[in-house]
C-alpha positions in Angstrom: -1.6 -3.4 12.3 -5.1 -4.7 11.8 -6.5 -3.3 15.0 -5.2 0.2 14.3 -6.6 0.0 10.8 -10.0 -0.9 12.1 -10.0 1.9 14.7 -9.0 4.4 12.0 -11.6 3.2 9.5 -14.3 3.4 12.2 -13.1 7.0 13.1 -13.4 8.0 9.4 -16.9 6.5 9.2 -17.9 8.3 12.4 -16.7 11.6 11.1 -18.3 11.2 7.6 -19.4 7.9 6.2 -19.1 9.4 2.7 -15.4 10.0 2.9 -13.0 7.8 0.9 -10.4 6.0 3.0 -7.1 5.9 1.1 -4.6 3.2 2.0 -1.7 1.2 0.7 -3.0 -1.3 -1.9 -3.5 -4.6 -0.3 -3.1 -3.3 3.2 -5.1 -3.8 6.4 -6.4 -0.3 5.9 -8.2 -1.2 2.7 -9.6 -4.4 4.3 -10.8 -2.6 7.4 -12.6 0.1 5.4 -14.3 -2.4 3.2 -15.4 -4.5 6.1 -17.3 -1.5 7.6 -18.7 -0.3 4.3 -16.5 2.7 3.6 -15.5 3.6 0.1 -11.8 2.8 -0.2 -9.1 3.8 -2.6 -6.0 1.6 -3.0 -2.9 3.8 -3.2 0.2 2.8 -5.1 3.5 4.6 -5.1 5.4 5.4 -8.3 8.4 6.9 -6.4 9.0 4.0 -4.0 10.4 0.5 -4.4 8.2 -2.4 -3.3 8.9 -5.6 -1.5 7.6 -8.8 -3.1 4.6 -8.7 -0.7 3.6 -5.2 -2.0 4.8 -3.3 1.0 7.1 -0.3 0.7 10.8 -0.9 1.0 12.0 1.0 4.1 13.5 4.3 3.2 16.8 3.5 4.8 17.4 0.6 2.4 19.3 1.4 -0.8 17.0 1.8 -3.8 13.9 2.5 -1.7 13.3 6.0 -3.0 13.0 6.4 -6.8 13.6 9.9 -8.2 14.4 9.2 -11.9 11.7 10.7 -14.1 11.7 7.9 -16.7 11.7 5.2 -14.0 8.8 6.8 -12.1 6.9 7.1 -15.4 7.4 3.4 -16.3 6.5 2.3 -12.8 3.3 4.3 -12.7 2.2 3.4 -16.1 2.8 -0.3 -15.5 0.7 -0.2 -12.3 -2.2 1.6 -13.9 -2.3 -0.2 -17.3 -1.2 -3.7 -16.3 -2.0 -3.8 -12.5 1.6 -5.0 -12.1 4.8 -3.8 -10.4 8.3 -5.0 -10.3 9.5 -5.7 -6.7 12.9 -4.7 -5.6 14.0 -8.4 -6.1 13.0 -8.2 -9.8 9.8 -10.3 -9.2 6.7 -9.1 -11.0 3.8 -8.7 -8.6 0.1 -7.9 -8.9 -1.0 -4.6 -7.6 -4.3 -2.7 -8.0 -4.2 1.1 -7.6 -6.9 3.6 -7.7 -4.6 6.5 -7.0 -0.9 7.1 -7.3 1.2 8.9 -4.7 4.4 10.8 -5.3 5.9 11.7 -1.9 6.2 15.5 -1.5 9.7 15.0 0.1 11.0 13.0 -2.8 13.6 15.0 -4.7 12.0 16.6 -7.8 8.4 15.7 -6.6 6.7 18.4 -8.7 8.6 17.4 -11.8 7.8 13.7 -11.2 4.1 14.4 -10.9 4.1 16.7 -13.9 5.9 14.1 -16.1 3.9 11.2 -14.8 0.6 12.9 -15.6 1.8 13.7 -19.1 2.9 10.1 -19.6 -0.5 8.8 -18.4 -2.4 11.2 -20.7 -0.2 10.3 -23.7 -1.0 6.6 -23.0 -4.7 7.4 -22.9 -5.2 7.1 -19.2 -7.9 9.4 -17.9 -7.1 11.4 -14.8 -10.3 11.9 -12.9 -11.4 12.8 -9.3 -11.3 9.8 -7.0 -15.0 10.2 -6.3 -15.7 9.4 -10.0 -14.2 5.9 -9.7 -14.7 4.9 -6.1 
């Protein structure tokens, strides 16, 4: 919801205009933050399936949550190195991510993060604090 995103972005700015607003890549949250001059970070999800429009597939839909180590690694690496993702329908979509989320309630979340970080480092991707790139 665009109105809610605007209200949240304004609240973040009112608390501390130097904060980084993190939101789903391509979402109203990112747009709202940019419009009022906040630093924003586009978040992508390596443990969740995407719809062709870049939104997350609802959890109740089969295939929405991804907990296979190799699949999460491949998804995350593709997002970071190619700015692309494969939607649940097989379509390749553009996606820009500044930060990758692994949901804490995803089975094997700690292992997923550990393996994804190792995959990124082996591929030459630098892992840095968000404040260094935003």
